[in-house]
Structure formats: structure tokens, C-alpha cells
Predicted model as a PDB file, atoms N, CA, C, CB and O in Angstrom, pLDDT in the B-factor column:
MODEL        1                                                                  
ATOM      1  N   MET A   1      52.677 -33.487  67.610  1.00 46.00           N  
ATOM      2  CA  MET A   1      52.341 -32.297  66.839  1.00 46.00           C  
ATOM      3  C   MET A   1      51.499 -31.381  67.719  1.00 46.00           C  
ATOM      4  CB  MET A   1      51.584 -32.666  65.521  1.00 46.00           C  
ATOM      5  O   MET A   1      50.566 -31.839  68.378  1.00 46.00           O  
ATOM      6  N   GLN A   2      51.815 -30.125  67.732  1.00 51.00           N  
ATOM      7  CA  GLN A   2      51.066 -29.166  68.538  1.00 51.00           C  
ATOM      8  C   GLN A   2      49.806 -28.745  67.815  1.00 51.00           C  
ATOM      9  CB  GLN A   2      51.924 -27.941  68.865  1.00 51.00           C  
ATOM     10  O   GLN A   2      49.719 -28.825  66.589  1.00 51.00           O  
ATOM     11  N   ASP A   3      48.813 -28.288  68.600  1.00 52.00           N  
ATOM     12  CA  ASP A   3      47.557 -27.853  67.997  1.00 52.00           C  
ATOM     13  C   ASP A   3      47.768 -26.691  67.030  1.00 52.00           C  
ATOM     14  CB  ASP A   3      46.566 -27.454  69.081  1.00 52.00           C  
ATOM     15  O   ASP A   3      47.154 -26.651  65.964  1.00 52.00           O  
ATOM     16  N   GLY A   4      48.627 -25.753  67.395  1.00 52.00           N  
ATOM     17  CA  GLY A   4      48.861 -24.579  66.546  1.00 52.00           C  
ATOM     18  C   GLY A   4      49.466 -24.936  65.207  1.00 52.00           C  
ATOM     19  O   GLY A   4      49.127 -24.322  64.196  1.00 52.00           O  
ATOM     20  N   SER A   5      50.362 -25.922  65.176  1.00 54.00           N  
ATOM     21  CA  SER A   5      50.993 -26.291  63.917  1.00 54.00           C  
ATOM     22  C   SER A   5      50.000 -26.964  62.973  1.00 54.00           C  
ATOM     23  CB  SER A   5      52.178 -27.214  64.175  1.00 54.00           C  
ATOM     24  O   SER A   5      50.094 -26.802  61.756  1.00 54.00           O  
ATOM     25  N   ALA A   6      49.053 -27.714  63.525  1.00 54.00           N  
ATOM     26  CA  ALA A   6      48.031 -28.332  62.678  1.00 54.00           C  
ATOM     27  C   ALA A   6      47.142 -27.264  62.055  1.00 54.00           C  
ATOM     28  CB  ALA A   6      47.180 -29.328  63.491  1.00 54.00           C  
ATOM     29  O   ALA A   6      46.782 -27.359  60.881  1.00 54.00           O  
ATOM     30  N   ASP A   7      46.786 -26.245  62.841  1.00 57.00           N  
ATOM     31  CA  ASP A   7      45.973 -25.158  62.317  1.00 57.00           C  
ATOM     32  C   ASP A   7      46.729 -24.389  61.241  1.00 57.00           C  
ATOM     33  CB  ASP A   7      45.549 -24.217  63.444  1.00 57.00           C  
ATOM     34  O   ASP A   7      46.152 -24.026  60.216  1.00 57.00           O  
ATOM     35  N   MET A   8      48.007 -24.139  61.466  1.00 60.00           N  
ATOM     36  CA  MET A   8      48.811 -23.406  60.505  1.00 60.00           C  
ATOM     37  C   MET A   8      48.927 -24.198  59.207  1.00 60.00           C  
ATOM     38  CB  MET A   8      50.203 -23.105  61.081  1.00 60.00           C  
ATOM     39  O   MET A   8      48.889 -23.621  58.121  1.00 60.00           O  
ATOM     40  N   ASN A   9      49.066 -25.508  59.315  1.00 80.00           N  
ATOM     41  CA  ASN A   9      49.155 -26.338  58.118  1.00 80.00           C  
ATOM     42  C   ASN A   9      47.861 -26.255  57.319  1.00 80.00           C  
ATOM     43  CB  ASN A   9      49.460 -27.799  58.493  1.00 80.00           C  
ATOM     44  O   ASN A   9      47.904 -26.145  56.094  1.00 80.00           O  
ATOM     45  N   GLN A  10      46.713 -26.305  57.986  1.00 77.00           N  
ATOM     46  CA  GLN A  10      45.423 -26.195  57.311  1.00 77.00           C  
ATOM     47  C   GLN A  10      45.279 -24.819  56.657  1.00 77.00           C  
ATOM     48  CB  GLN A  10      44.267 -26.442  58.307  1.00 77.00           C  
ATOM     49  O   GLN A  10      44.743 -24.711  55.554  1.00 77.00           O  
ATOM     50  N   GLU A  11      45.754 -23.772  57.328  1.00 81.00           N  
ATOM     51  CA  GLU A  11      45.715 -22.427  56.748  1.00 81.00           C  
ATOM     52  C   GLU A  11      46.562 -22.368  55.483  1.00 81.00           C  
ATOM     53  CB  GLU A  11      46.207 -21.380  57.766  1.00 81.00           C  
ATOM     54  O   GLU A  11      46.168 -21.744  54.498  1.00 81.00           O  
ATOM     55  N   ASN A  12      47.717 -23.011  55.509  1.00 83.00           N  
ATOM     56  CA  ASN A  12      48.589 -23.034  54.328  1.00 83.00           C  
ATOM     57  C   ASN A  12      47.917 -23.753  53.163  1.00 83.00           C  
ATOM     58  CB  ASN A  12      49.927 -23.712  54.662  1.00 83.00           C  
ATOM     59  O   ASN A  12      47.997 -23.309  52.018  1.00 83.00           O  
ATOM     60  N   VAL A  13      47.257 -24.862  53.465  1.00 84.00           N  
ATOM     61  CA  VAL A  13      46.565 -25.611  52.420  1.00 84.00           C  
ATOM     62  C   VAL A  13      45.459 -24.757  51.810  1.00 84.00           C  
ATOM     63  CB  VAL A  13      45.985 -26.926  52.982  1.00 84.00           C  
ATOM     64  O   VAL A  13      45.305 -24.720  50.589  1.00 84.00           O  
ATOM     65  N   GLU A  14      44.696 -24.079  52.643  1.00 85.00           N  
ATOM     66  CA  GLU A  14      43.623 -23.220  52.146  1.00 85.00           C  
ATOM     67  C   GLU A  14      44.179 -22.064  51.311  1.00 85.00           C  
ATOM     68  CB  GLU A  14      42.796 -22.674  53.316  1.00 85.00           C  
ATOM     69  O   GLU A  14      43.603 -21.709  50.283  1.00 85.00           O  
ATOM     70  N   THR A  15      45.287 -21.483  51.746  1.00 87.00           N  
ATOM     71  CA  THR A  15      45.913 -20.396  50.994  1.00 87.00           C  
ATOM     72  C   THR A  15      46.356 -20.888  49.623  1.00 87.00           C  
ATOM     73  CB  THR A  15      47.112 -19.818  51.768  1.00 87.00           C  
ATOM     74  O   THR A  15      46.155 -20.208  48.617  1.00 87.00           O  
ATOM     75  N   ILE A  16      46.954 -22.059  49.588  1.00 87.00           N  
ATOM     76  CA  ILE A  16      47.401 -22.623  48.314  1.00 87.00           C  
ATOM     77  C   ILE A  16      46.207 -22.878  47.405  1.00 87.00           C  
ATOM     78  CB  ILE A  16      48.190 -23.929  48.540  1.00 87.00           C  
ATOM     79  O   ILE A  16      46.283 -22.640  46.199  1.00 87.00           O  
ATOM     80  N   LYS A  17      45.103 -23.361  47.974  1.00 88.00           N  
ATOM     81  CA  LYS A  17      43.903 -23.603  47.172  1.00 88.00           C  
ATOM     82  C   LYS A  17      43.365 -22.308  46.588  1.00 88.00           C  
ATOM     83  CB  LYS A  17      42.826 -24.284  48.013  1.00 88.00           C  
ATOM     84  O   LYS A  17      42.960 -22.274  45.426  1.00 88.00           O  
ATOM     85  N   HIS A  18      43.354 -21.240  47.383  1.00 89.00           N  
ATOM     86  CA  HIS A  18      42.859 -19.957  46.886  1.00 89.00           C  
ATOM     87  C   HIS A  18      43.752 -19.417  45.774  1.00 89.00           C  
ATOM     88  CB  HIS A  18      42.769 -18.939  48.029  1.00 89.00           C  
ATOM     89  O   HIS A  18      43.258 -18.879  44.784  1.00 89.00           O  
ATOM     90  N   VAL A  19      45.053 -19.558  45.934  1.00 90.00           N  
ATOM     91  CA  VAL A  19      45.988 -19.109  44.897  1.00 90.00           C  
ATOM     92  C   VAL A  19      45.770 -19.919  43.617  1.00 90.00           C  
ATOM     93  CB  VAL A  19      47.461 -19.246  45.384  1.00 90.00           C  
ATOM     94  O   VAL A  19      45.728 -19.357  42.523  1.00 90.00           O  
ATOM     95  N   ALA A  20      45.632 -21.241  43.757  1.00 89.00           N  
ATOM     96  CA  ALA A  20      45.408 -22.085  42.578  1.00 89.00           C  
ATOM     97  C   ALA A  20      44.070 -21.752  41.913  1.00 89.00           C  
ATOM     98  CB  ALA A  20      45.448 -23.576  42.967  1.00 89.00           C  
ATOM     99  O   ALA A  20      43.960 -21.791  40.687  1.00 89.00           O  
ATOM    100  N   ASP A  21      43.058 -21.425  42.716  1.00 89.00           N  
ATOM    101  CA  ASP A  21      41.773 -21.006  42.138  1.00 89.00           C  
ATOM    102  C   ASP A  21      41.950 -19.744  41.295  1.00 89.00           C  
ATOM    103  CB  ASP A  21      40.728 -20.759  43.254  1.00 89.00           C  
ATOM    104  O   ASP A  21      41.390 -19.634  40.204  1.00 89.00           O  
ATOM    105  N   GLY A  22      42.727 -18.801  41.806  1.00 90.00           N  
ATOM    106  CA  GLY A  22      42.992 -17.573  41.057  1.00 90.00           C  
ATOM    107  C   GLY A  22      43.750 -17.843  39.777  1.00 90.00           C  
ATOM    108  O   GLY A  22      43.441 -17.279  38.727  1.00 90.00           O  
ATOM    109  N   VAL A  23      44.750 -18.716  39.868  1.00 88.00           N  
ATOM    110  CA  VAL A  23      45.521 -19.076  38.677  1.00 88.00           C  
ATOM    111  C   VAL A  23      44.621 -19.763  37.653  1.00 88.00           C  
ATOM    112  CB  VAL A  23      46.708 -19.995  39.052  1.00 88.00           C  
ATOM    113  O   VAL A  23      44.739 -19.515  36.453  1.00 88.00           O  
ATOM    114  N   ALA A  24      43.732 -20.617  38.122  1.00 87.00           N  
ATOM    115  CA  ALA A  24      42.816 -21.309  37.206  1.00 87.00           C  
ATOM    116  C   ALA A  24      41.894 -20.308  36.509  1.00 87.00           C  
ATOM    117  CB  ALA A  24      41.978 -22.363  37.969  1.00 87.00           C  
ATOM    118  O   ALA A  24      41.633 -20.432  35.312  1.00 87.00           O  
ATOM    119  N   ALA A  25      41.406 -19.325  37.248  1.00 86.00           N  
ATOM    120  CA  ALA A  25      40.523 -18.323  36.653  1.00 86.00           C  
ATOM    121  C   ALA A  25      41.274 -17.498  35.603  1.00 86.00           C  
ATOM    122  CB  ALA A  25      39.942 -17.398  37.746  1.00 86.00           C  
ATOM    123  O   ALA A  25      40.758 -17.261  34.511  1.00 86.00           O  
ATOM    124  N   VAL A  26      42.488 -17.063  35.935  1.00 84.00           N  
ATOM    125  CA  VAL A  26      43.296 -16.292  34.986  1.00 84.00           C  
ATOM    126  C   VAL A  26      43.619 -17.147  33.761  1.00 84.00           C  
ATOM    127  CB  VAL A  26      44.603 -15.790  35.657  1.00 84.00           C  
ATOM    128  O   VAL A  26      43.608 -16.658  32.631  1.00 84.00           O  
ATOM    129  N   THR A  27      43.901 -18.411  33.994  1.00 80.00           N  
ATOM    130  CA  THR A  27      44.190 -19.326  32.893  1.00 80.00           C  
ATOM    131  C   THR A  27      42.985 -19.457  31.965  1.00 80.00           C  
ATOM    132  CB  THR A  27      44.595 -20.704  33.433  1.00 80.00           C  
ATOM    133  O   THR A  27      43.129 -19.440  30.742  1.00 80.00           O  
ATOM    134  N   ALA A  28      41.806 -19.587  32.549  1.00 81.00           N  
ATOM    135  CA  ALA A  28      40.587 -19.707  31.737  1.00 81.00           C  
ATOM    136  C   ALA A  28      40.381 -18.462  30.886  1.00 81.00           C  
ATOM    137  CB  ALA A  28      39.357 -19.941  32.636  1.00 81.00           C  
ATOM    138  O   ALA A  28      40.070 -18.558  29.698  1.00 81.00           O  
ATOM    139  N   ILE A  29      40.554 -17.303  31.490  1.00 82.00           N  
ATOM    140  CA  ILE A  29      40.384 -16.041  30.753  1.00 82.00           C  
ATOM    141  C   ILE A  29      41.432 -15.934  29.646  1.00 82.00           C  
ATOM    142  CB  ILE A  29      40.489 -14.822  31.714  1.00 82.00           C  
ATOM    143  O   ILE A  29      41.122 -15.553  28.518  1.00 82.00           O  
ATOM    144  N   GLY A  30      42.676 -16.275  29.985  1.00 76.00           N  
ATOM    145  CA  GLY A  30      43.750 -16.218  28.992  1.00 76.00           C  
ATOM    146  C   GLY A  30      43.522 -17.177  27.841  1.00 76.00           C  
ATOM    147  O   GLY A  30      43.829 -16.863  26.691  1.00 76.00           O  
ATOM    148  N   THR A  31      42.981 -18.351  28.153  1.00 74.00           N  
ATOM    149  CA  THR A  31      42.710 -19.338  27.111  1.00 74.00           C  
ATOM    150  C   THR A  31      41.609 -18.848  26.185  1.00 74.00           C  
ATOM    151  CB  THR A  31      42.322 -20.686  27.731  1.00 74.00           C  
ATOM    152  O   THR A  31      41.707 -18.975  24.964  1.00 74.00           O  
ATOM    153  N   VAL A  32      40.560 -18.288  26.776  1.00 77.00           N  
ATOM    154  CA  VAL A  32      39.466 -17.761  25.959  1.00 77.00           C  
ATOM    155  C   VAL A  32      39.983 -16.655  25.042  1.00 77.00           C  
ATOM    156  CB  VAL A  32      38.321 -17.229  26.853  1.00 77.00           C  
ATOM    157  O   VAL A  32      39.550 -16.536  23.895  1.00 77.00           O  
ATOM    158  N   MET A  33      40.898 -15.859  25.549  1.00 74.00           N  
ATOM    159  CA  MET A  33      41.460 -14.769  24.752  1.00 74.00           C  
ATOM    160  C   MET A  33      42.576 -15.265  23.829  1.00 74.00           C  
ATOM    161  CB  MET A  33      41.992 -13.666  25.671  1.00 74.00           C  
ATOM    162  O   MET A  33      43.213 -14.468  23.139  1.00 74.00           O  
ATOM    163  N   GLN A  34      42.811 -16.570  23.818  1.00 76.00           N  
ATOM    164  CA  GLN A  34      43.818 -17.228  22.988  1.00 76.00           C  
ATOM    165  C   GLN A  34      45.236 -16.727  23.282  1.00 76.00           C  
ATOM    166  CB  GLN A  34      43.493 -17.015  21.520  1.00 76.00           C  
ATOM    167  O   GLN A  34      46.060 -16.576  22.380  1.00 76.00           O  
ATOM    168  N   LEU A  35      45.494 -16.474  24.561  1.00 65.00           N  
ATOM    169  CA  LEU A  35      46.833 -16.054  24.956  1.00 65.00           C  
ATOM    170  C   LEU A  35      47.658 -17.205  25.515  1.00 65.00           C  
ATOM    171  CB  LEU A  35      46.746 -14.947  25.979  1.00 65.00           C  
ATOM    172  O   LEU A  35      48.886 -17.135  25.555  1.00 65.00           O  
ATOM    173  N   LEU A  36      46.987 -18.253  25.941  1.00 63.00           N  
ATOM    174  CA  LEU A  36      47.689 -19.385  26.548  1.00 63.00           C  
ATOM    175  C   LEU A  36      47.380 -20.660  25.763  1.00 63.00           C  
ATOM    176  CB  LEU A  36      47.284 -19.550  28.043  1.00 63.00           C  
ATOM    177  O   LEU A  36      46.337 -20.755  25.116  1.00 63.00           O  
ATOM    178  N   PRO A  37      48.278 -21.631  25.818  1.00 75.00           N  
ATOM    179  CA  PRO A  37      48.069 -22.870  25.062  1.00 75.00           C  
ATOM    180  C   PRO A  37      46.977 -23.756  25.671  1.00 75.00           C  
ATOM    181  CB  PRO A  37      49.371 -23.650  24.984  1.00 75.00           C  
ATOM    182  O   PRO A  37      46.487 -23.510  26.774  1.00 75.00           O  
ATOM    183  N   ALA A  38      46.626 -24.768  24.931  1.00 75.00           N  
ATOM    184  CA  ALA A  38      45.572 -25.693  25.355  1.00 75.00           C  
ATOM    185  C   ALA A  38      45.933 -26.450  26.628  1.00 75.00           C  
ATOM    186  CB  ALA A  38      45.279 -26.681  24.248  1.00 75.00           C  
ATOM    187  O   ALA A  38      45.040 -26.881  27.358  1.00 75.00           O  
ATOM    188  N   VAL A  39      47.219 -26.619  26.908  1.00 73.00           N  
ATOM    189  CA  VAL A  39      47.650 -27.302  28.134  1.00 73.00           C  
ATOM    190  C   VAL A  39      47.161 -26.531  29.355  1.00 73.00           C  
ATOM    191  CB  VAL A  39      49.195 -27.451  28.170  1.00 73.00           C  
ATOM    192  O   VAL A  39      46.746 -27.133  30.346  1.00 73.00           O  
ATOM    193  N   ALA A  40      47.208 -25.226  29.288  1.00 77.00           N  
ATOM    194  CA  ALA A  40      46.721 -24.402  30.391  1.00 77.00           C  
ATOM    195  C   ALA A  40      45.216 -24.577  30.570  1.00 77.00           C  
ATOM    196  CB  ALA A  40      47.060 -22.923  30.149  1.00 77.00           C  
ATOM    197  O   ALA A  40      44.718 -24.575  31.696  1.00 77.00           O  
ATOM    198  N   ALA A  41      44.507 -24.726  29.484  1.00 78.00           N  
ATOM    199  CA  ALA A  41      43.065 -24.955  29.561  1.00 78.00           C  
ATOM    200  C   ALA A  41      42.790 -26.302  30.219  1.00 78.00           C  
ATOM    201  CB  ALA A  41      42.421 -24.897  28.154  1.00 78.00           C  
ATOM    202  O   ALA A  41      41.860 -26.422  31.016  1.00 78.00           O  
ATOM    203  N   LEU A  42      43.580 -27.304  29.897  1.00 83.00           N  
ATOM    204  CA  LEU A  42      43.417 -28.619  30.510  1.00 83.00           C  
ATOM    205  C   LEU A  42      43.640 -28.536  32.019  1.00 83.00           C  
ATOM    206  CB  LEU A  42      44.391 -29.633  29.879  1.00 83.00           C  
ATOM    207  O   LEU A  42      42.884 -29.124  32.792  1.00 83.00           O  
ATOM    208  N   PHE A  43      44.686 -27.800  32.445  1.00 85.00           N  
ATOM    209  CA  PHE A  43      44.930 -27.595  33.875  1.00 85.00           C  
ATOM    210  C   PHE A  43      43.705 -26.978  34.534  1.00 85.00           C  
ATOM    211  CB  PHE A  43      46.168 -26.697  34.097  1.00 85.00           C  
ATOM    212  O   PHE A  43      43.294 -27.412  35.611  1.00 85.00           O  
ATOM    213  N   THR A  44      43.130 -25.988  33.909  1.00 85.00           N  
ATOM    214  CA  THR A  44      41.964 -25.308  34.459  1.00 85.00           C  
ATOM    215  C   THR A  44      40.784 -26.266  34.604  1.00 85.00           C  
ATOM    216  CB  THR A  44      41.574 -24.125  33.574  1.00 85.00           C  
ATOM    217  O   THR A  44      40.100 -26.260  35.628  1.00 85.00           O  
ATOM    218  N   ILE A  45      40.550 -27.071  33.604  1.00 89.00           N  
ATOM    219  CA  ILE A  45      39.439 -28.017  33.646  1.00 89.00           C  
ATOM    220  C   ILE A  45      39.635 -29.032  34.765  1.00 89.00           C  
ATOM    221  CB  ILE A  45      39.295 -28.735  32.300  1.00 89.00           C  
ATOM    222  O   ILE A  45      38.702 -29.318  35.515  1.00 89.00           O  
ATOM    223  N   VAL A  46      40.842 -29.577  34.881  1.00 90.00           N  
ATOM    224  CA  VAL A  46      41.124 -30.569  35.924  1.00 90.00           C  
ATOM    225  C   VAL A  46      40.988 -29.945  37.308  1.00 90.00           C  
ATOM    226  CB  VAL A  46      42.538 -31.160  35.745  1.00 90.00           C  
ATOM    227  O   VAL A  46      40.324 -30.506  38.179  1.00 90.00           O  
ATOM    228  N   TRP A  47      41.610 -28.790  37.514  1.00 89.00           N  
ATOM    229  CA  TRP A  47      41.565 -28.135  38.821  1.00 89.00           C  
ATOM    230  C   TRP A  47      40.135 -27.769  39.216  1.00 89.00           C  
ATOM    231  CB  TRP A  47      42.440 -26.882  38.814  1.00 89.00           C  
ATOM    232  O   TRP A  47      39.726 -28.006  40.353  1.00 89.00           O  
ATOM    233  N   THR A  48      39.390 -27.205  38.305  1.00 90.00           N  
ATOM    234  CA  THR A  48      38.016 -26.813  38.601  1.00 90.00           C  
ATOM    235  C   THR A  48      37.172 -28.045  38.906  1.00 90.00           C  
ATOM    236  CB  THR A  48      37.410 -26.023  37.424  1.00 90.00           C  
ATOM    237  O   THR A  48      36.327 -28.011  39.801  1.00 90.00           O  
ATOM    238  N   GLY A  49      37.393 -29.122  38.176  1.00 90.00           N  
ATOM    239  CA  GLY A  49      36.686 -30.368  38.460  1.00 90.00           C  
ATOM    240  C   GLY A  49      36.980 -30.893  39.854  1.00 90.00           C  
ATOM    241  O   GLY A  49      36.077 -31.346  40.557  1.00 90.00           O  
ATOM    242  N   MET A  50      38.253 -30.833  40.256  1.00 89.00           N  
ATOM    243  CA  MET A  50      38.631 -31.271  41.601  1.00 89.00           C  
ATOM    244  C   MET A  50      37.943 -30.419  42.664  1.00 89.00           C  
ATOM    245  CB  MET A  50      40.157 -31.207  41.778  1.00 89.00           C  
ATOM    246  O   MET A  50      37.456 -30.946  43.664  1.00 89.00           O  
ATOM    247  N   ARG A  51      37.902 -29.121  42.453  1.00 89.00           N  
ATOM    248  CA  ARG A  51      37.273 -28.222  43.429  1.00 89.00           C  
ATOM    249  C   ARG A  51      35.765 -28.456  43.515  1.00 89.00           C  
ATOM    250  CB  ARG A  51      37.552 -26.759  43.061  1.00 89.00           C  
ATOM    251  O   ARG A  51      35.190 -28.383  44.600  1.00 89.00           O  
ATOM    252  N   ILE A  52      35.126 -28.734  42.385  1.00 89.00           N  
ATOM    253  CA  ILE A  52      33.689 -29.018  42.392  1.00 89.00           C  
ATOM    254  C   ILE A  52      33.415 -30.298  43.176  1.00 89.00           C  
ATOM    255  CB  ILE A  52      33.144 -29.141  40.946  1.00 89.00           C  
ATOM    256  O   ILE A  52      32.470 -30.360  43.962  1.00 89.00           O  
ATOM    257  N   VAL A  53      34.249 -31.325  42.959  1.00 89.00           N  
ATOM    258  CA  VAL A  53      34.090 -32.579  43.703  1.00 89.00           C  
ATOM    259  C   VAL A  53      34.266 -32.322  45.197  1.00 89.00           C  
ATOM    260  CB  VAL A  53      35.108 -33.644  43.213  1.00 89.00           C  
ATOM    261  O   VAL A  53      33.524 -32.878  46.006  1.00 89.00           O  
ATOM    262  N   GLU A  54      35.242 -31.484  45.578  1.00 87.00           N  
ATOM    263  CA  GLU A  54      35.433 -31.140  46.991  1.00 87.00           C  
ATOM    264  C   GLU A  54      34.204 -30.465  47.566  1.00 87.00           C  
ATOM    265  CB  GLU A  54      36.647 -30.232  47.160  1.00 87.00           C  
ATOM    266  O   GLU A  54      33.784 -30.777  48.680  1.00 87.00           O  
ATOM    267  N   MET A  55      33.623 -29.540  46.811  1.00 87.00           N  
ATOM    268  CA  MET A  55      32.443 -28.827  47.302  1.00 87.00           C  
ATOM    269  C   MET A  55      31.260 -29.767  47.472  1.00 87.00           C  
ATOM    270  CB  MET A  55      32.073 -27.692  46.352  1.00 87.00           C  
ATOM    271  O   MET A  55      30.528 -29.667  48.456  1.00 87.00           O  
ATOM    272  N   ILE A  56      31.064 -30.672  46.534  1.00 88.00           N  
ATOM    273  CA  ILE A  56      29.941 -31.605  46.608  1.00 88.00           C  
ATOM    274  C   ILE A  56      30.130 -32.591  47.754  1.00 88.00           C  
ATOM    275  CB  ILE A  56      29.781 -32.360  45.282  1.00 88.00           C  
ATOM    276  O   ILE A  56      29.197 -32.857  48.511  1.00 88.00           O  
ATOM    277  N   ALA A  57      31.342 -33.134  47.881  1.00 86.00           N  
ATOM    278  CA  ALA A  57      31.614 -34.148  48.902  1.00 86.00           C  
ATOM    279  C   ALA A  57      31.810 -33.534  50.288  1.00 86.00           C  
ATOM    280  CB  ALA A  57      32.848 -34.953  48.521  1.00 86.00           C  
ATOM    281  O   ALA A  57      31.574 -34.192  51.301  1.00 86.00           O  
ATOM    282  N   GLY A  58      32.235 -32.293  50.330  1.00 85.00           N  
ATOM    283  CA  GLY A  58      32.500 -31.648  51.615  1.00 85.00           C  
ATOM    284  C   GLY A  58      33.793 -32.096  52.258  1.00 85.00           C  
ATOM    285  O   GLY A  58      33.997 -31.894  53.455  1.00 85.00           O  
ATOM    286  N   LYS A  59      34.677 -32.707  51.468  1.00 83.00           N  
ATOM    287  CA  LYS A  59      35.959 -33.180  51.980  1.00 83.00           C  
ATOM    288  C   LYS A  59      37.049 -32.822  50.985  1.00 83.00           C  
ATOM    289  CB  LYS A  59      35.930 -34.710  52.242  1.00 83.00           C  
ATOM    290  O   LYS A  59      36.781 -32.660  49.794  1.00 83.00           O  
ATOM    291  N   PRO A  60      38.292 -32.698  51.474  1.00 84.00           N  
ATOM    292  CA  PRO A  60      39.403 -32.429  50.557  1.00 84.00           C  
ATOM    293  C   PRO A  60      39.558 -33.556  49.534  1.00 84.00           C  
ATOM    294  CB  PRO A  60      40.714 -32.245  51.344  1.00 84.00           C  
ATOM    295  O   PRO A  60      39.314 -34.723  49.841  1.00 84.00           O  
ATOM    296  N   PHE A  61      39.956 -33.204  48.351  1.00 80.00           N  
ATOM    297  CA  PHE A  61      40.104 -34.160  47.251  1.00 80.00           C  
ATOM    298  C   PHE A  61      41.084 -35.269  47.614  1.00 80.00           C  
ATOM    299  CB  PHE A  61      40.573 -33.444  45.980  1.00 80.00           C  
ATOM    300  O   PHE A  61      40.881 -36.423  47.237  1.00 80.00           O  
ATOM    301  N   SER A  62      42.147 -34.928  48.346  1.00 81.00           N  
ATOM    302  CA  SER A  62      43.149 -35.935  48.726  1.00 81.00           C  
ATOM    303  C   SER A  62      42.537 -37.025  49.597  1.00 81.00           C  
ATOM    304  CB  SER A  62      44.319 -35.272  49.468  1.00 81.00           C  
ATOM    305  O   SER A  62      42.915 -38.189  49.473  1.00 81.00           O  
ATOM    306  N   GLU A  63      41.597 -36.672  50.479  1.00 83.00           N  
ATOM    307  CA  GLU A  63      40.926 -37.679  51.303  1.00 83.00           C  
ATOM    308  C   GLU A  63      40.045 -38.582  50.444  1.00 83.00           C  
ATOM    309  CB  GLU A  63      40.083 -37.003  52.399  1.00 83.00           C  
ATOM    310  O   GLU A  63      39.963 -39.786  50.689  1.00 83.00           O  
ATOM    311  N   LEU A  64      39.398 -38.016  49.456  1.00 78.00           N  
ATOM    312  CA  LEU A  64      38.542 -38.813  48.578  1.00 78.00           C  
ATOM    313  C   LEU A  64      39.356 -39.826  47.782  1.00 78.00           C  
ATOM    314  CB  LEU A  64      37.764 -37.905  47.627  1.00 78.00           C  
ATOM    315  O   LEU A  64      38.929 -40.965  47.595  1.00 78.00           O  
ATOM    316  N   ILE A  65      40.526 -39.406  47.314  1.00 79.00           N  
ATOM    317  CA  ILE A  65      41.402 -40.300  46.551  1.00 79.00           C  
ATOM    318  C   ILE A  65      41.936 -41.403  47.463  1.00 79.00           C  
ATOM    319  CB  ILE A  65      42.577 -39.509  45.908  1.00 79.00           C  
ATOM    320  O   ILE A  65      41.970 -42.572  47.078  1.00 79.00           O  
ATOM    321  N   ARG A  66      42.353 -41.027  48.670  1.00 78.00           N  
ATOM    322  CA  ARG A  66      42.878 -41.997  49.606  1.00 78.00           C  
ATOM    323  C   ARG A  66      41.838 -43.065  49.927  1.00 78.00           C  
ATOM    324  CB  ARG A  66      43.336 -41.304  50.878  1.00 78.00           C  
ATOM    325  O   ARG A  66      42.159 -44.251  50.005  1.00 78.00           O  
ATOM    326  N   ARG A  67      40.579 -42.633  50.114  1.00 67.00           N  
ATOM    327  CA  ARG A  67      39.514 -43.569  50.446  1.00 67.00           C  
ATOM    328  C   ARG A  67      39.312 -44.569  49.308  1.00 67.00           C  
ATOM    329  CB  ARG A  67      38.204 -42.815  50.740  1.00 67.00           C  
ATOM    330  O   ARG A  67      39.098 -45.755  49.556  1.00 67.00           O  
ATOM    331  N   LYS A  68      39.379 -44.094  48.060  1.00 61.00           N  
ATOM    332  CA  LYS A  68      39.207 -44.994  46.917  1.00 61.00           C  
ATOM    333  C   LYS A  68      40.368 -45.983  46.818  1.00 61.00           C  
ATOM    334  CB  LYS A  68      39.088 -44.187  45.613  1.00 61.00           C  
ATOM    335  O   LYS A  68      40.158 -47.152  46.496  1.00 61.00           O  
ATOM    336  N   LYS A  69      41.597 -45.521  47.094  1.00 60.00           N  
ATOM    337  CA  LYS A  69      42.756 -46.421  47.049  1.00 60.00           C  
ATOM    338  C   LYS A  69      42.635 -47.476  48.125  1.00 60.00           C  
ATOM    339  CB  LYS A  69      44.071 -45.638  47.219  1.00 60.00           C  
ATOM    340  O   LYS A  69      42.945 -48.639  47.871  1.00 60.00           O  
ATOM    341  N   ASP A  70      42.190 -47.109  49.332  1.00 64.00           N  
ATOM    342  CA  ASP A  70      42.030 -48.067  50.416  1.00 64.00           C  
ATOM    343  C   ASP A  70      40.975 -49.111  50.068  1.00 64.00           C  
ATOM    344  CB  ASP A  70      41.656 -47.349  51.713  1.00 64.00           C  
ATOM    345  O   ASP A  70      41.144 -50.288  50.387  1.00 64.00           O  
ATOM    346  N   ALA A  71      39.901 -48.703  49.424  1.00 65.00           N  
ATOM    347  CA  ALA A  71      38.838 -49.632  49.037  1.00 65.00           C  
ATOM    348  C   ALA A  71      39.335 -50.623  47.985  1.00 65.00           C  
ATOM    349  CB  ALA A  71      37.618 -48.860  48.503  1.00 65.00           C  
ATOM    350  O   ALA A  71      38.946 -51.790  48.002  1.00 65.00           O  
ATOM    351  N   VAL A  72      40.180 -50.172  47.083  1.00 67.00           N  
ATOM    352  CA  VAL A  72      40.708 -51.042  46.038  1.00 67.00           C  
ATOM    353  C   VAL A  72      41.706 -52.051  46.617  1.00 67.00           C  
ATOM    354  CB  VAL A  72      41.377 -50.205  44.934  1.00 67.00           C  
ATOM    355  O   VAL A  72      41.753 -53.202  46.182  1.00 67.00           O  
ATOM    356  N   ASN A  73      42.499 -51.619  47.595  1.00 68.00           N  
ATOM    357  CA  ASN A  73      43.528 -52.479  48.186  1.00 68.00           C  
ATOM    358  C   ASN A  73      42.971 -53.531  49.136  1.00 68.00           C  
ATOM    359  CB  ASN A  73      44.526 -51.637  48.917  1.00 68.00           C  
ATOM    360  O   ASN A  73      43.678 -54.480  49.474  1.00 68.00           O  
ATOM    361  N   LYS A  74      41.744 -53.392  49.569  1.00 62.00           N  
ATOM    362  CA  LYS A  74      41.181 -54.364  50.530  1.00 62.00           C  
ATOM    363  C   LYS A  74      40.765 -55.635  49.872  1.00 62.00           C  
ATOM    364  CB  LYS A  74      40.002 -53.781  51.251  1.00 62.00           C  
ATOM    365  O   LYS A  74      40.277 -56.546  50.542  1.00 62.00           O  
TER     366      LYS A  74                                                      
ENDMDL                                                                          
END                                                                             
């Protein structure tokens, strides 16, 4: 794998996270305004929780999950 492709992949992941953050915010506003169903509110709660855990841990959520699975399998 080339260095540039790894950087591009990380940029794509960050872009997707920013888009999902925007969708979560719009979903929250829509839910408060009673325009979207409760399922959308659940998505917002889960996504926001994942992002908060990432901010606190300083690592991507996928790495945190992987670490827990490895600990359970040992």
C-alpha cells in the first residue's frame, strides 16, 4: 500500500464522519420538530454516542470495538 493511498483512505473516513455528523444534527432537529420518526432519533442517539466515545478515547470507534473483541477472545 502506498503512503498516499493510506492518507486518502483516512480523508475519506473523516469526510464520511463529517457527513454523518451533519445528518445526525438534521435528524435531531427534524425529530424535535416531529417531522421524522422515532427510528431517526434512535440513529442520532447512537451516532452521537459513538462520536462522544471517540472524542473521549481519542481513537476511532472501530478500534475500540476491535480491542474489546480481542480481549474477549483471549
